mmCIF file of the N, C-alpha and C atoms, coordinates in Angstrom:
data_MODEL
# 
_entry.id   MODEL 
# 
loop_
_atom_site.group_PDB 
_atom_site.id 
_atom_site.type_symbol 
_atom_site.label_atom_id 
_atom_site.label_alt_id 
_atom_site.label_comp_id 
_atom_site.label_asym_id 
_atom_site.label_entity_id 
_atom_site.label_seq_id 
_atom_site.pdbx_PDB_ins_code 
_atom_site.Cartn_x 
_atom_site.Cartn_y 
_atom_site.Cartn_z 
_atom_site.occupancy 
_atom_site.B_iso_or_equiv 
_atom_site.pdbx_formal_charge 
_atom_site.auth_seq_id 
_atom_site.auth_comp_id 
_atom_site.auth_asym_id 
_atom_site.auth_atom_id 
_atom_site.pdbx_PDB_model_num 
ATOM 1   N N  . MET A 1 1  ? 1.063   -1.474 -0.039  1.00 0.00 ? 1  MET A N  1 
ATOM 2   C CA . MET A 1 1  ? 0.248   0.041  -0.310  1.00 0.00 ? 1  MET A CA 1 
ATOM 3   C C  . MET A 1 1  ? 0.754   1.278  0.112   1.00 0.00 ? 1  MET A C  1 
ATOM 4   N N  . SER A 1 2  ? 0.811   2.193  -0.868  1.00 0.00 ? 2  SER A N  1 
ATOM 5   C CA . SER A 1 2  ? 1.604   3.371  -0.921  1.00 0.00 ? 2  SER A CA 1 
ATOM 6   C C  . SER A 1 2  ? 1.455   4.495  -0.139  1.00 0.00 ? 2  SER A C  1 
ATOM 7   N N  . VAL A 1 3  ? 1.734   5.377  0.410   1.00 0.00 ? 3  VAL A N  1 
ATOM 8   C CA . VAL A 1 3  ? 1.736   6.188  1.258   1.00 0.00 ? 3  VAL A CA 1 
ATOM 9   C C  . VAL A 1 3  ? 0.903   7.061  1.049   1.00 0.00 ? 3  VAL A C  1 
ATOM 10  N N  . LYS A 1 4  ? 0.388   7.433  -0.282  1.00 0.00 ? 4  LYS A N  1 
ATOM 11  C CA . LYS A 1 4  ? -0.841  7.956  -0.546  1.00 0.00 ? 4  LYS A CA 1 
ATOM 12  C C  . LYS A 1 4  ? -1.857  7.412  -0.467  1.00 0.00 ? 4  LYS A C  1 
ATOM 13  N N  . THR A 1 5  ? -2.290  6.277  -0.476  1.00 0.00 ? 5  THR A N  1 
ATOM 14  C CA . THR A 1 5  ? -3.429  5.393  -0.323  1.00 0.00 ? 5  THR A CA 1 
ATOM 15  C C  . THR A 1 5  ? -3.649  5.387  1.198   1.00 0.00 ? 5  THR A C  1 
ATOM 16  N N  . THR A 1 6  ? -2.575  5.216  2.281   1.00 0.00 ? 6  THR A N  1 
ATOM 17  C CA . THR A 1 6  ? -2.357  5.002  3.611   1.00 0.00 ? 6  THR A CA 1 
ATOM 18  C C  . THR A 1 6  ? -3.063  6.308  3.839   1.00 0.00 ? 6  THR A C  1 
ATOM 19  N N  . VAL A 1 7  ? -2.343  7.427  3.967   1.00 0.00 ? 7  VAL A N  1 
ATOM 20  C CA . VAL A 1 7  ? -2.959  8.594  4.130   1.00 0.00 ? 7  VAL A CA 1 
ATOM 21  C C  . VAL A 1 7  ? -4.620  9.129  4.067   1.00 0.00 ? 7  VAL A C  1 
ATOM 22  N N  . GLN A 1 8  ? -4.832  8.638  2.606   1.00 0.00 ? 8  GLN A N  1 
ATOM 23  C CA . GLN A 1 8  ? -6.111  9.034  2.140   1.00 0.00 ? 8  GLN A CA 1 
ATOM 24  C C  . GLN A 1 8  ? -7.090  8.154  2.763   1.00 0.00 ? 8  GLN A C  1 
ATOM 25  N N  . THR A 1 9  ? -6.693  6.667  3.180   1.00 0.00 ? 9  THR A N  1 
ATOM 26  C CA . THR A 1 9  ? -7.624  5.816  4.007   1.00 0.00 ? 9  THR A CA 1 
ATOM 27  C C  . THR A 1 9  ? -7.627  6.321  5.241   1.00 0.00 ? 9  THR A C  1 
ATOM 28  N N  . ILE A 1 10 ? -6.511  6.568  6.293   1.00 0.00 ? 10 ILE A N  1 
ATOM 29  C CA . ILE A 1 10 ? -6.655  7.273  7.761   1.00 0.00 ? 10 ILE A CA 1 
ATOM 30  C C  . ILE A 1 10 ? -8.044  8.447  7.234   1.00 0.00 ? 10 ILE A C  1 
ATOM 31  N N  . LEU A 1 11 ? -7.947  9.594  6.505   1.00 0.00 ? 11 LEU A N  1 
ATOM 32  C CA . LEU A 1 11 ? -8.533  10.627 6.239   1.00 0.00 ? 11 LEU A CA 1 
ATOM 33  C C  . LEU A 1 11 ? -9.816  10.509 6.020   1.00 0.00 ? 11 LEU A C  1 
ATOM 34  N N  . ASN A 1 12 ? -10.015 9.300  5.253   1.00 0.00 ? 12 ASN A N  1 
ATOM 35  C CA . ASN A 1 12 ? -11.415 8.609  4.908   1.00 0.00 ? 12 ASN A CA 1 
ATOM 36  C C  . ASN A 1 12 ? -11.758 8.271  6.220   1.00 0.00 ? 12 ASN A C  1 
ATOM 37  N N  . PHE A 1 13 ? -11.432 7.031  6.979   1.00 0.00 ? 13 PHE A N  1 
ATOM 38  C CA . PHE A 1 13 ? -11.645 6.321  7.930   1.00 0.00 ? 13 PHE A CA 1 
ATOM 39  C C  . PHE A 1 13 ? -12.256 7.727  9.132   1.00 0.00 ? 13 PHE A C  1 
ATOM 40  N N  . LEU A 1 14 ? -11.663 9.089  9.347   1.00 0.00 ? 14 LEU A N  1 
ATOM 41  C CA . LEU A 1 14 ? -11.811 9.865  10.357  1.00 0.00 ? 14 LEU A CA 1 
ATOM 42  C C  . LEU A 1 14 ? -12.826 10.572 9.822   1.00 0.00 ? 14 LEU A C  1 
ATOM 43  N N  . ALA A 1 15 ? -13.006 10.868 8.268   1.00 0.00 ? 15 ALA A N  1 
ATOM 44  C CA . ALA A 1 15 ? -14.484 11.999 8.218   1.00 0.00 ? 15 ALA A CA 1 
ATOM 45  C C  . ALA A 1 15 ? -16.006 10.838 8.499   1.00 0.00 ? 15 ALA A C  1 
ATOM 46  N N  . LEU A 1 16 ? -15.539 9.388  8.215   1.00 0.00 ? 16 LEU A N  1 
ATOM 47  C CA . LEU A 1 16 ? -16.488 8.448  8.169   1.00 0.00 ? 16 LEU A CA 1 
ATOM 48  C C  . LEU A 1 16 ? -16.853 8.690  9.764   1.00 0.00 ? 16 LEU A C  1 
ATOM 49  N N  . ASP A 1 17 ? -15.868 8.284  10.569  1.00 0.00 ? 17 ASP A N  1 
ATOM 50  C CA . ASP A 1 17 ? -16.101 8.250  12.149  1.00 0.00 ? 17 ASP A CA 1 
ATOM 51  C C  . ASP A 1 17 ? -17.041 9.378  12.626  1.00 0.00 ? 17 ASP A C  1 
ATOM 52  N N  . ILE A 1 18 ? -16.292 10.877 11.986  1.00 0.00 ? 18 ILE A N  1 
ATOM 53  C CA . ILE A 1 18 ? -17.205 11.717 12.576  1.00 0.00 ? 18 ILE A CA 1 
ATOM 54  C C  . ILE A 1 18 ? -19.130 11.786 12.033  1.00 0.00 ? 18 ILE A C  1 
ATOM 55  N N  . ILE A 1 19 ? -18.991 11.193 10.627  1.00 0.00 ? 19 ILE A N  1 
ATOM 56  C CA . ILE A 1 19 ? -20.420 11.181 10.231  1.00 0.00 ? 19 ILE A CA 1 
ATOM 57  C C  . ILE A 1 19 ? -21.395 10.206 10.923  1.00 0.00 ? 19 ILE A C  1 
ATOM 58  N N  . PHE A 1 20 ? -20.682 8.802  11.309  1.00 0.00 ? 20 PHE A N  1 
ATOM 59  C CA . PHE A 1 20 ? -21.325 7.667  11.721  1.00 0.00 ? 20 PHE A CA 1 
ATOM 60  C C  . PHE A 1 20 ? -21.436 7.518  13.165  1.00 0.00 ? 20 PHE A C  1 
ATOM 61  N N  . ASN A 1 21 ? -20.191 8.182  13.842  1.00 0.00 ? 21 ASN A N  1 
ATOM 62  C CA . ASN A 1 21 ? -20.098 7.960  15.380  1.00 0.00 ? 21 ASN A CA 1 
ATOM 63  C C  . ASN A 1 21 ? -21.511 8.107  16.170  1.00 0.00 ? 21 ASN A C  1 
ATOM 64  N N  . PRO A 1 22 ? -22.221 9.545  16.194  1.00 0.00 ? 22 PRO A N  1 
ATOM 65  C CA . PRO A 1 22 ? -22.999 9.751  16.544  1.00 0.00 ? 22 PRO A CA 1 
ATOM 66  C C  . PRO A 1 22 ? -24.131 8.626  16.618  1.00 0.00 ? 22 PRO A C  1 
ATOM 67  N N  . ILE A 1 23 ? -24.393 7.889  15.403  1.00 0.00 ? 23 ILE A N  1 
ATOM 68  C CA . ILE A 1 23 ? -25.472 6.865  15.347  1.00 0.00 ? 23 ILE A CA 1 
ATOM 69  C C  . ILE A 1 23 ? -25.244 6.068  15.920  1.00 0.00 ? 23 ILE A C  1 
ATOM 70  N N  . ALA A 1 24 ? -23.966 5.472  16.050  1.00 0.00 ? 24 ALA A N  1 
ATOM 71  C CA . ALA A 1 24 ? -23.484 4.190  16.537  1.00 0.00 ? 24 ALA A CA 1 
ATOM 72  C C  . ALA A 1 24 ? -23.695 4.259  17.977  1.00 0.00 ? 24 ALA A C  1 
ATOM 73  N N  . ASN A 1 25 ? -23.100 5.336  18.483  1.00 0.00 ? 25 ASN A N  1 
ATOM 74  C CA . ASN A 1 25 ? -23.477 5.383  19.783  1.00 0.00 ? 25 ASN A CA 1 
ATOM 75  C C  . ASN A 1 25 ? -24.578 5.393  20.304  1.00 0.00 ? 25 ASN A C  1 
ATOM 76  N N  . ALA A 1 26 ? -25.785 5.823  19.806  1.00 0.00 ? 26 ALA A N  1 
ATOM 77  C CA . ALA A 1 26 ? -27.533 5.671  20.043  1.00 0.00 ? 26 ALA A CA 1 
ATOM 78  C C  . ALA A 1 26 ? -27.618 4.304  19.916  1.00 0.00 ? 26 ALA A C  1 
ATOM 79  N N  . VAL A 1 27 ? -27.058 3.279  19.198  1.00 0.00 ? 27 VAL A N  1 
ATOM 80  C CA . VAL A 1 27 ? -27.460 2.457  18.965  1.00 0.00 ? 27 VAL A CA 1 
ATOM 81  C C  . VAL A 1 27 ? -26.671 1.280  19.921  1.00 0.00 ? 27 VAL A C  1 
ATOM 82  N N  . ILE A 1 28 ? -25.339 1.303  19.708  1.00 0.00 ? 28 ILE A N  1 
ATOM 83  C CA . ILE A 1 28 ? -24.398 0.027  20.848  1.00 0.00 ? 28 ILE A CA 1 
ATOM 84  C C  . ILE A 1 28 ? -24.680 0.530  21.845  1.00 0.00 ? 28 ILE A C  1 
ATOM 85  N N  . PRO A 1 29 ? -25.285 -0.708 22.978  1.00 0.00 ? 29 PRO A N  1 
ATOM 86  C CA . PRO A 1 29 ? -25.492 -0.501 24.460  1.00 0.00 ? 29 PRO A CA 1 
ATOM 87  C C  . PRO A 1 29 ? -23.547 -0.594 24.994  1.00 0.00 ? 29 PRO A C  1 
ATOM 88  N N  . ILE A 1 30 ? -23.892 -0.067 26.055  1.00 0.00 ? 30 ILE A N  1 
ATOM 89  C CA . ILE A 1 30 ? -22.130 -0.541 26.559  1.00 0.00 ? 30 ILE A CA 1 
ATOM 90  C C  . ILE A 1 30 ? -22.397 -1.467 27.546  1.00 0.00 ? 30 ILE A C  1 
ATOM 91  N N  . ASN A 1 31 ? -21.852 -2.835 27.567  1.00 0.00 ? 31 ASN A N  1 
ATOM 92  C CA . ASN A 1 31 ? -21.933 -3.767 27.745  1.00 0.00 ? 31 ASN A CA 1 
ATOM 93  C C  . ASN A 1 31 ? -21.195 -4.897 27.425  1.00 0.00 ? 31 ASN A C  1 
ATOM 94  N N  . GLY A 1 32 ? -21.189 -5.877 27.434  1.00 0.00 ? 32 GLY A N  1 
ATOM 95  C CA . GLY A 1 32 ? -20.124 -7.017 27.101  1.00 0.00 ? 32 GLY A CA 1 
ATOM 96  C C  . GLY A 1 32 ? -20.494 -7.329 25.493  1.00 0.00 ? 32 GLY A C  1 
ATOM 97  N N  . ILE A 1 33 ? -21.945 -7.210 24.804  1.00 0.00 ? 33 ILE A N  1 
ATOM 98  C CA . ILE A 1 33 ? -21.913 -6.921 23.783  1.00 0.00 ? 33 ILE A CA 1 
ATOM 99  C C  . ILE A 1 33 ? -21.740 -6.002 22.898  1.00 0.00 ? 33 ILE A C  1 
ATOM 100 N N  . GLY A 1 34 ? -21.846 -4.942 23.630  1.00 0.00 ? 34 GLY A N  1 
ATOM 101 C CA . GLY A 1 34 ? -21.649 -3.299 23.069  1.00 0.00 ? 34 GLY A CA 1 
ATOM 102 C C  . GLY A 1 34 ? -20.135 -3.238 22.470  1.00 0.00 ? 34 GLY A C  1 
ATOM 103 N N  . VAL A 1 35 ? -19.339 -3.837 23.515  1.00 0.00 ? 35 VAL A N  1 
ATOM 104 C CA . VAL A 1 35 ? -18.227 -4.181 23.012  1.00 0.00 ? 35 VAL A CA 1 
ATOM 105 C C  . VAL A 1 35 ? -17.567 -4.906 21.699  1.00 0.00 ? 35 VAL A C  1 
ATOM 106 N N  . PHE A 1 36 ? -18.520 -5.854 21.849  1.00 0.00 ? 36 PHE A N  1 
ATOM 107 C CA . PHE A 1 36 ? -18.301 -6.619 20.195  1.00 0.00 ? 36 PHE A CA 1 
ATOM 108 C C  . PHE A 1 36 ? -18.785 -5.970 19.298  1.00 0.00 ? 36 PHE A C  1 
ATOM 109 N N  . LEU A 1 37 ? -19.873 -5.285 19.652  1.00 0.00 ? 37 LEU A N  1 
ATOM 110 C CA . LEU A 1 37 ? -20.555 -4.433 18.363  1.00 0.00 ? 37 LEU A CA 1 
ATOM 111 C C  . LEU A 1 37 ? -19.652 -2.995 18.343  1.00 0.00 ? 37 LEU A C  1 
ATOM 112 N N  . SER A 1 38 ? -18.543 -2.597 18.860  1.00 0.00 ? 38 SER A N  1 
ATOM 113 C CA . SER A 1 38 ? -18.164 -1.550 19.089  1.00 0.00 ? 38 SER A CA 1 
ATOM 114 C C  . SER A 1 38 ? -16.760 -2.058 18.109  1.00 0.00 ? 38 SER A C  1 
ATOM 115 N N  . PHE A 1 39 ? -15.954 -3.192 18.154  1.00 0.00 ? 39 PHE A N  1 
ATOM 116 C CA . PHE A 1 39 ? -15.158 -3.861 17.109  1.00 0.00 ? 39 PHE A CA 1 
ATOM 117 C C  . PHE A 1 39 ? -15.515 -3.934 16.106  1.00 0.00 ? 39 PHE A C  1 
ATOM 118 N N  . THR A 1 40 ? -16.829 -4.601 15.649  1.00 0.00 ? 40 THR A N  1 
ATOM 119 C CA . THR A 1 40 ? -17.481 -4.807 14.680  1.00 0.00 ? 40 THR A CA 1 
ATOM 120 C C  . THR A 1 40 ? -17.165 -3.470 13.450  1.00 0.00 ? 40 THR A C  1 
ATOM 121 N N  . TYR A 1 41 ? -18.097 -2.222 14.358  1.00 0.00 ? 41 TYR A N  1 
ATOM 122 C CA . TYR A 1 41 ? -18.125 -1.144 13.768  1.00 0.00 ? 41 TYR A CA 1 
ATOM 123 C C  . TYR A 1 41 ? -16.802 -0.400 13.416  1.00 0.00 ? 41 TYR A C  1 
ATOM 124 N N  . TRP A 1 42 ? -15.578 -0.601 14.192  1.00 0.00 ? 42 TRP A N  1 
ATOM 125 C CA . TRP A 1 42 ? -14.663 -0.397 13.670  1.00 0.00 ? 42 TRP A CA 1 
ATOM 126 C C  . TRP A 1 42 ? -13.841 -0.960 12.659  1.00 0.00 ? 42 TRP A C  1 
ATOM 127 N N  . GLY A 1 43 ? -14.372 -2.331 12.575  1.00 0.00 ? 43 GLY A N  1 
ATOM 128 C CA . GLY A 1 43 ? -14.057 -2.757 11.414  1.00 0.00 ? 43 GLY A CA 1 
ATOM 129 C C  . GLY A 1 43 ? -14.133 -2.821 10.266  1.00 0.00 ? 43 GLY A C  1 
ATOM 130 N N  . ILE A 1 44 ? -15.895 -2.624 10.490  1.00 0.00 ? 44 ILE A N  1 
ATOM 131 C CA . ILE A 1 44 ? -16.569 -2.317 9.393   1.00 0.00 ? 44 ILE A CA 1 
ATOM 132 C C  . ILE A 1 44 ? -16.043 -0.766 8.637   1.00 0.00 ? 44 ILE A C  1 
ATOM 133 N N  . LEU A 1 45 ? -16.459 0.160  9.526   1.00 0.00 ? 45 LEU A N  1 
ATOM 134 C CA . LEU A 1 45 ? -15.934 1.608  9.349   1.00 0.00 ? 45 LEU A CA 1 
ATOM 135 C C  . LEU A 1 45 ? -14.312 1.577  8.467   1.00 0.00 ? 45 LEU A C  1 
ATOM 136 N N  . ALA A 1 46 ? -13.037 0.837  9.002   1.00 0.00 ? 46 ALA A N  1 
ATOM 137 C CA . ALA A 1 46 ? -12.264 0.928  8.424   1.00 0.00 ? 46 ALA A CA 1 
ATOM 138 C C  . ALA A 1 46 ? -12.079 0.159  6.553   1.00 0.00 ? 46 ALA A C  1 
ATOM 139 N N  . LEU A 1 47 ? -12.802 -0.905 6.821   1.00 0.00 ? 47 LEU A N  1 
ATOM 140 C CA . LEU A 1 47 ? -12.887 -1.331 5.655   1.00 0.00 ? 47 LEU A CA 1 
ATOM 141 C C  . LEU A 1 47 ? -13.632 -0.412 4.320   1.00 0.00 ? 47 LEU A C  1 
ATOM 142 N N  . PHE A 1 48 ? -14.478 -0.077 5.133   1.00 0.00 ? 48 PHE A N  1 
ATOM 143 C CA . PHE A 1 48 ? -15.313 0.944  4.098   1.00 0.00 ? 48 PHE A CA 1 
ATOM 144 C C  . PHE A 1 48 ? -14.535 2.107  3.764   1.00 0.00 ? 48 PHE A C  1 
ATOM 145 N N  . ALA A 1 49 ? -13.835 2.770  4.468   1.00 0.00 ? 49 ALA A N  1 
ATOM 146 C CA . ALA A 1 49 ? -12.791 3.946  4.119   1.00 0.00 ? 49 ALA A CA 1 
ATOM 147 C C  . ALA A 1 49 ? -12.043 3.607  3.215   1.00 0.00 ? 49 ALA A C  1 
ATOM 148 N N  . TYR A 1 50 ? -11.607 2.035  3.522   1.00 0.00 ? 50 TYR A N  1 
ATOM 149 C CA . TYR A 1 50 ? -10.397 1.704  2.292   1.00 0.00 ? 50 TYR A CA 1 
ATOM 150 C C  . TYR A 1 50 ? -11.114 1.443  0.987   1.00 0.00 ? 50 TYR A C  1 
ATOM 151 N N  . ILE A 1 51 ? -12.124 0.964  0.958   1.00 0.00 ? 51 ILE A N  1 
ATOM 152 C CA . ILE A 1 51 ? -13.035 0.815  -0.406  1.00 0.00 ? 51 ILE A CA 1 
ATOM 153 C C  . ILE A 1 51 ? -13.226 2.227  -0.974  1.00 0.00 ? 51 ILE A C  1 
ATOM 154 N N  . VAL A 1 52 ? -13.879 3.059  0.016   1.00 0.00 ? 52 VAL A N  1 
ATOM 155 C CA . VAL A 1 52 ? -13.732 4.682  -0.884  1.00 0.00 ? 52 VAL A CA 1 
ATOM 156 C C  . VAL A 1 52 ? -12.417 5.066  -1.288  1.00 0.00 ? 52 VAL A C  1 
ATOM 157 N N  . THR A 1 53 ? -11.417 4.669  -0.637  1.00 0.00 ? 53 THR A N  1 
ATOM 158 C CA . THR A 1 53 ? -10.219 5.220  -1.098  1.00 0.00 ? 53 THR A CA 1 
ATOM 159 C C  . THR A 1 53 ? -9.560  4.825  -2.719  1.00 0.00 ? 53 THR A C  1 
ATOM 160 N N  . HIS A 1 54 ? -9.956  3.610  -2.573  1.00 0.00 ? 54 HIS A N  1 
ATOM 161 C CA . HIS A 1 54 ? -9.501  2.668  -4.043  1.00 0.00 ? 54 HIS A CA 1 
ATOM 162 C C  . HIS A 1 54 ? -10.553 3.213  -5.125  1.00 0.00 ? 54 HIS A C  1 
ATOM 163 N N  . PHE A 1 55 ? -12.193 3.508  -4.720  1.00 0.00 ? 55 PHE A N  1 
ATOM 164 C CA . PHE A 1 55 ? -12.897 3.968  -5.745  1.00 0.00 ? 55 PHE A CA 1 
ATOM 165 C C  . PHE A 1 55 ? -12.436 5.527  -5.790  1.00 0.00 ? 55 PHE A C  1 
ATOM 166 N N  . LEU A 1 56 ? -12.239 6.330  -5.252  1.00 0.00 ? 56 LEU A N  1 
ATOM 167 C CA . LEU A 1 56 ? -11.462 7.492  -5.619  1.00 0.00 ? 56 LEU A CA 1 
ATOM 168 C C  . LEU A 1 56 ? -10.315 7.590  -6.328  1.00 0.00 ? 56 LEU A C  1 
ATOM 169 N N  . ASN A 1 57 ? -9.208  6.784  -5.678  1.00 0.00 ? 57 ASN A N  1 
ATOM 170 C CA . ASN A 1 57 ? -8.097  6.765  -6.599  1.00 0.00 ? 57 ASN A CA 1 
ATOM 171 C C  . ASN A 1 57 ? -8.688  6.132  -7.731  1.00 0.00 ? 57 ASN A C  1 
ATOM 172 N N  . LYS A 1 58 ? -9.731  5.359  -8.424  1.00 0.00 ? 58 LYS A N  1 
ATOM 173 C CA . LYS A 1 58 ? -9.573  4.766  -9.562  1.00 0.00 ? 58 LYS A CA 1 
ATOM 174 C C  . LYS A 1 58 ? -10.700 5.821  -10.658 1.00 0.00 ? 58 LYS A C  1 
ATOM 175 N N  . GLN A 1 59 ? -11.340 6.619  -9.675  1.00 0.00 ? 59 GLN A N  1 
ATOM 176 C CA . GLN A 1 59 ? -12.350 7.714  -10.477 1.00 0.00 ? 59 GLN A CA 1 
ATOM 177 C C  . GLN A 1 59 ? -11.229 8.863  -10.843 1.00 0.00 ? 59 GLN A C  1 
ATOM 178 N N  . THR A 1 60 ? -10.043 9.247  -10.218 1.00 0.00 ? 60 THR A N  1 
ATOM 179 C CA . THR A 1 60 ? -9.131  10.163 -10.472 1.00 0.00 ? 60 THR A CA 1 
ATOM 180 C C  . THR A 1 60 ? -7.767  10.026 -11.587 1.00 0.00 ? 60 THR A C  1 
ATOM 181 N N  . ARG A 1 61 ? -7.790  8.473  -12.232 1.00 0.00 ? 61 ARG A N  1 
ATOM 182 C CA . ARG A 1 61 ? -6.848  8.169  -12.975 1.00 0.00 ? 61 ARG A CA 1 
ATOM 183 C C  . ARG A 1 61 ? -7.054  8.498  -14.460 1.00 0.00 ? 61 ARG A C  1 
# 
């Protein structure tokens, strides 16, 4: 993974987190299952940020 892709993925991740974090905080309970759902949320968010990065890179070529 190139440096440009890494930086863009991190920035996309932070932007998506700002957008979806209030929704996730309202839905995910604070208990044992909530911790698992939180890790799932972060994993899905990281994967989605990576997919968005590759989509944007294809669009700019």
